[in-house]
N, C-alpha and C positions, 0 to 999 in steps of 0.2 A: 504493500500499500504506499501512498505518498508519504505517510508519516514514518515508515520504517527506513529512515535514511541514515547513512553513515555521517560522522562530523564533517568530512570533506563534501559530501553531497549537500548537506545543510548549509555549509559555506558557499557553495555554488549558487544555491538559492538566493542567499542574501546578496550576493554579487550581482545576480540578475535584477533583483529588485531595485538595488542602487543604480544600475545601468539604466533601467527604464525610466527612473525618476530624474536622474541627472544628465543623461544623454538623449534619450528619445523625447520626453515631454518637452524640453525647451525648444525642440525643432518642429513642434506641431504647426507653427504658422509660417515656417520658411518655405521658399520655392522647392518643389519636390526634388529636382535633381541635385540642388545644392545640399538639401537635407540628406538625402541618401548617401552622397559622397562623404559627408561629415560623420554619419553614422558608421559607415564602412571603415573609415579611418579609426574612429573610437573603438569599433568592435575588434579591429585587428590588435590594437593595444591591450584591450581587455582580455583577449584570448578567446572570444566567442567565435570569431570569424573562422578560425582554423578548426573548430570542433568537427566539421563535417568532412575534413580533408585527410588524406593519407599521411602517415608519418614520413613517408619517403619524400614527400613534397612540402615538409615543414608543418604538416598538420598534426593535430593532437589525437585524431582517431577516438573520439568520445564514445562511450558505450551507449547502447540504445537507451538505457535508463537515463543516462545523463542528458541525452538530447531530448527525451521525453520531458524531463524535469524543466530544461530551459524553455522549450516550446510551450509547455503548459503555463509556466510562470509568466512568460512574455505576453501570451494571449490574455492571461488574467488581468494584466494592467491596462489592456485595450490602448496601448500606447501607439503612436504613429511610427511608420517605417520599420516595424519589426521584420519585414522581408528582407531588409538589407543587413541584418545581424549576422546571418551565417553566410559564409562563402559557398561558392558552388561546389557540389560534391562531384565525384568522378562519374557517378551514374554507370551506364553500361561500358564506359571506358576504363573501369577500375583495374582490369588486369591486362591491358593491351600491351603489345610489344611495339618496337620500332617498325615503321616510321610514325605510328599513330601517337605513341607515347610522347615524342618530341613535338610532333607538329600540332597535335590537338590537346591531349590530356594536360600537358604541362601549361600551355598558354591558357586553358580553360581554368585550371585551379589558380593561376596567378591573376585572373581577371583580365587577361589581354585578348581573349576570344570569348565569344558567347556561343553557346550550343543550344539546339532545339531538339525536341523529341517528336518524331513523326511516326505514328503507329496506326491511325485510323484512315481508311479510305471513305470517300463520300458514298452515300447510298446508291447513287446512279453509276458508280464505277463499274465498267464492264467486267473487270478483272483485278486481283491484287496487283500492286506495283511489282513489276518484274524486271529481272536483269538477264540479258543474254551475254554469255562469256565469249570474249573476242581476244584471244591471246591473254595478255596481262591486263586487260580492260574489261570492265563491266559496262554494258550499254543498257541503261536504265529507262524504263518507260512506265508512266502511271501517274497517279494523283494521290495527295494526302490531304485530308479535309481539315484537321484541327490540330495543327502543329504547335504544341506548347512552346512558347518562347520564340517562335519562328519569325516574328515581325523584325526582331533585331538580331537574328542569329547569323553568325559567320559560317557555321556548319550545322547540319541536322543529322542526328543519329536516326536512321530510317530503316524501318522493317521492309525488306525486299525479298521476293521469292526468286531465288537463284536457279534458273533452269529447272531441272527436275531434281535438284539436290537439296531442296528445302529452303525455308526461310532463313535469312540472316540479318543481323544488324549491320548496316553499311554507313560509313561516314561520307556525306555528300557536302561539298562546299556550296553554299547558296550562291556564289558568283560564277559558278561553272556555266559554259554555254549549254543551253538545253534545260536549265533549271530557272523556273520563274515562279513568282508569287502571284497567284490568281485573284487573291482576296486578302485584305487585312481587316480585322474586326476585333472588337472588344466584347467580352461577356459581361453580364450584369454586375459581376463582382469587381470589374475594373481591369481584369487582367487582359493582356493583349495576345492575340494569336494570328495564324496565318494559314492560308491554304496554298499548297504547292502543286505544280505540274512538272513532270519530267518528260521531255521529248528527246529521246535517244541521248541522254546525258551520259558522257563518257567518264567513268570513275576508275581509278586504279584498283586493280583486284586486291592490292595490299590494304585497301580501306575496309575490307571485311573484317568485322570484329569476330574473332574466333573463326569457326568454320560454318559453312552452309548446314542448315539443319538445327543450329543452336539459337537461332534468332528469337523464337518465341520464348524459351526459357529466360534468356537474357533481358528481354523486354519485360516480361512479367516479374522478374526479380526486381527491377527498378520500380515498376508500378506498385509492387508489394511493399517496398520500403516507403514509398510516398504515402501509402494508405495509412500506416502507423503515424507518420508525421502529421497528416491531416487530423487523425483522431486526437492526437495530444493537443493540437491547437484548438480543436473543438472543446476539449476538456476545460482549458483555460478560459475560453470565451464564455462558456456556461458559468463559470465562477464569477466572471465580471458581470454578466446579466443578472445573475441571481443576487449579487451584492446590490447592484443598481435598484432592482425590484424591491429588495428588502427595505432599503432606505425610503423608497417611494411609499411602500405599504405602511411604515412606521409614522408617516406624516399624517396630520389630521385633514379630513375632508371638510366640507362646508358645514357640516353638523357638529364638528369639533371631535368626532370620534376618529380613531386611526383608521386609515383606509383597509387595513388588513384585519379589522375586527370582525368583519362578516364572514360566516361559516363557508359560504360558497367560494369566496376569495381565497380562504385558508386551505380549502381542499385542493384547489387548482394549484396553489403555491406548494403545498406539500408534495404533490405528484411531481413537480418539476425538481424538486430537491432529491427525491427518491431516485429519479431517473439519472440525474446528474451524478449522484453518488455511485450508482451502479457502473455508469459509463467511465468514470475516472478510475474506478477500482479495476475494471477489466483492461483497461489501457496499461496501467502500471504492472498488472500481473503478466501481460503479454510481453512488455519490455523486459521484464526479468527472465522470462522464458527464452527470449531471443538471446540475451546476453549469456545465458547458460548453454547455448549452442542448440537449442531445439529449433525444429522447423515450425514456423509460426505463420505460415501462408494462410491457413484457415482462421487462426485466431486474429490475424491482422484484418482480414475481410470482415470478421465479426465485429471488431473494434470500429472499423470504418463505417459499417452500415449503422450500428447502434449510436455511435457518437454523432454522426451527421444528422441522422433522423431526430435524435434527442435535442440537439442543439437547435434545429429547425423548430421543434416544439417549444423549446424554452423561449427563443426569441419571439415567436408568434404569440404565445400566451403572454409574455411580458408586454407586448404592445397592446394586446386586448385589455389587460388590467391597468396599464398606465393611461390608455385612452387616446383620443384623437391627436393630442399634442405629439405623440410618438410617430405619427405619420408625416410630420414635416420632414422635408428632404434632408436637412442638416441635423436632425435629432439622432443621437447615437444609436438608438434601436432601429430607426429607419435605415441608417447606413449599414448596420450589421445585417438587416433583414435581406438586403440586396447582396451582401457578400456571401452569406452562409447558404443561400439557396442553391448556388452552383456546386456546393461541396457534395451534394448527394448524387451528382452525376460524375464529378471528377474522379479519374482512375477507376472507373466502372460504376455504372448506375447501381442503386440499391438493390433492385430486383435481380439484375444480372449476378450480382455477388451472393444474393440469397441462393440462387440456382447453383452457383459454383460451390457454395458451402454444402448444399445437399449432395451434390455430386462427389465432393471430397470425402463425405462420410459414407455414403450408400454405395458408391462405386470403387472407392479407393481406400476406405478404412482410415481416413485421416481425420485430424481435428479432435478436439476434447471439449468437455464442459467445465 
């Protein structure tokens, strides 16, 4: 549980709280780009930036539990620019050899290049994105519809079907001839994405990550890691919303009675606290299992579904109990409402993950209670 922490982990929590208070909050009203750069520099000095990065590149390789603690605590402050605190992780490039290590992984971790992740084809795509082998070159044709980070990416790690040898993750430079962005768009949470088209784009065979046939497990490993990150952020956001709602319900209404004195309000408030407690508990249990070397693919899916669905309920009910003022665009609950809705689709929609969980147990004997 979150309370069962070592002295060093407790010290880490205090450090996060101080960082949010002294570094993030004062930059709330600064221009976004200027604020993010200042946060990155401060995060490097504080040691948070390198927590997601390998030791071979100067990172601290924090444990899953440590990363969960920091993400949970940052989200619980509802401070601005928390997305700039951590440096880019290696993702699917984690164990690559040369030339990918020097040309892409090192510059990515140093912040000199930006990467994107291209997994999903549009619904009307006639076939998956494919590569034909031509000597030492892959000739790639196809489309990707929802490339995370694609708008500003120097390269994209792309799931490609390589002939009849199976899917592979392939590094594709966005400036290559035959690679084009067909659409730039933002989702309701403010994140930016892009759709790409590949028209006989010629990519060196050396840009295959691993070997053909390994693409799907590599992609799903990155997606699985991101699911637990999302769940941890949800846990912290729930805490902030419940703290905000508690303060609101303790205030008097027009009659002079506390807003939270009515039984119907208390029942709904209690349900939110029960579900938030369960969500946070399962996330920390899963983080500890991961650090013990367990396979937590199914547990990560369970955390992601439950945490995102619960957070959606917490924010929605908080708006209902606070009233119409919470619908104003710049109200913190209104802003959170837009941000958290997308999480139920990110890295796998809730119903898709439910089906995967059932398959994991019924067909593969995986997962636990």
